[in-house]
C-alpha positions in Angstrom: 11.1 -18.3 24.4 11.3 -18.7 20.6 8.5 -20.4 18.7 9.1 -23.6 16.5 7.3 -23.3 13.1 6.3 -26.0 11.0 7.4 -27.0 7.6 3.9 -25.7 6.2 4.3 -22.6 8.3 7.6 -21.9 6.7 6.6 -22.9 3.3 3.4 -20.5 3.4 5.5 -17.4 4.7 8.1 -18.1 2.1 5.4 -18.1 -0.7 3.9 -15.0 1.0 7.3 -13.3 1.1 7.5 -14.3 -2.8 4.3 -12.6 -3.7 5.1 -9.4 -1.4 8.5 -9.3 -3.4 6.4 -9.3 -6.4 4.3 -6.5 -5.1 7.0 -4.3 -4.2 8.5 -4.6 -7.7 5.2 -3.0 -9.2 5.4 -0.1 -6.9 4.0 -1.2 -3.6 5.5 -0.4 -0.1 5.8 -2.8 2.8 4.0 -0.7 5.3 3.8 -3.4 8.3 4.8 -7.3 8.8 2.6 -9.0 11.3 2.6 -12.7 12.2 -0.6 -13.1 10.0 0.1 -10.9 7.2 2.0 -8.3 5.3 0.5 -4.9 4.6 1.2 -3.0 1.6 0.7 0.4 0.4 0.5 2.3 -2.7 -0.5 5.9 -3.5 -2.1 6.1 -7.2 -2.6 9.6 -7.1 -0.9 11.4 -10.4 0.6 14.5 -11.5 -2.3 15.2 -13.9 -5.0 14.3 -11.3 -3.6 16.5 -9.0 -3.7 19.4 -11.8 -7.4 18.7 -12.5 -8.1 18.9 -9.0 -6.5 22.1 -8.3 -7.8 23.5 -11.7 -11.5 22.6 -10.8 -11.3 23.4 -7.0 -8.7 25.7 -6.0 -11.2 28.6 -6.5 -13.3 27.6 -3.6 -11.1 25.2 -1.4 -7.7 27.0 -1.5 -5.8 23.7 -2.4 -7.5 21.7 0.3 -9.0 19.6 -2.6 -5.3 18.3 -3.5 -5.0 17.0 -0.1 -8.0 15.2 0.2 -7.4 13.8 -3.7 -3.8 12.7 -2.5 -5.2 10.9 0.8 -8.2 9.4 -0.8 -5.9 7.7 -3.5 -4.2 5.6 -0.9 -4.7 1.8 -1.2 -3.7 -0.8 0.8 -3.4 -4.6 0.2 -2.9 -7.7 2.7 -1.1 -10.7 1.9 -1.8 -13.4 4.3 1.0 -15.7 5.3 
């Protein structure tokens, strides 16, 4: 059974898709699309950040600090349709 969308719902989706494309052009990735929203993700970890975390914590974390830094820099954004 196919759901019929109203004109307002179609316009809202079109506007949300336009916003989503803007975020994609700024380096975000589309992680998931649900009927209610687009979920975007981006990792903000930098090469210099990894260098400094390694330099300051490698002696006692054996590189685990870099893994923690990488996963702690993940950001998500929800664009509601």
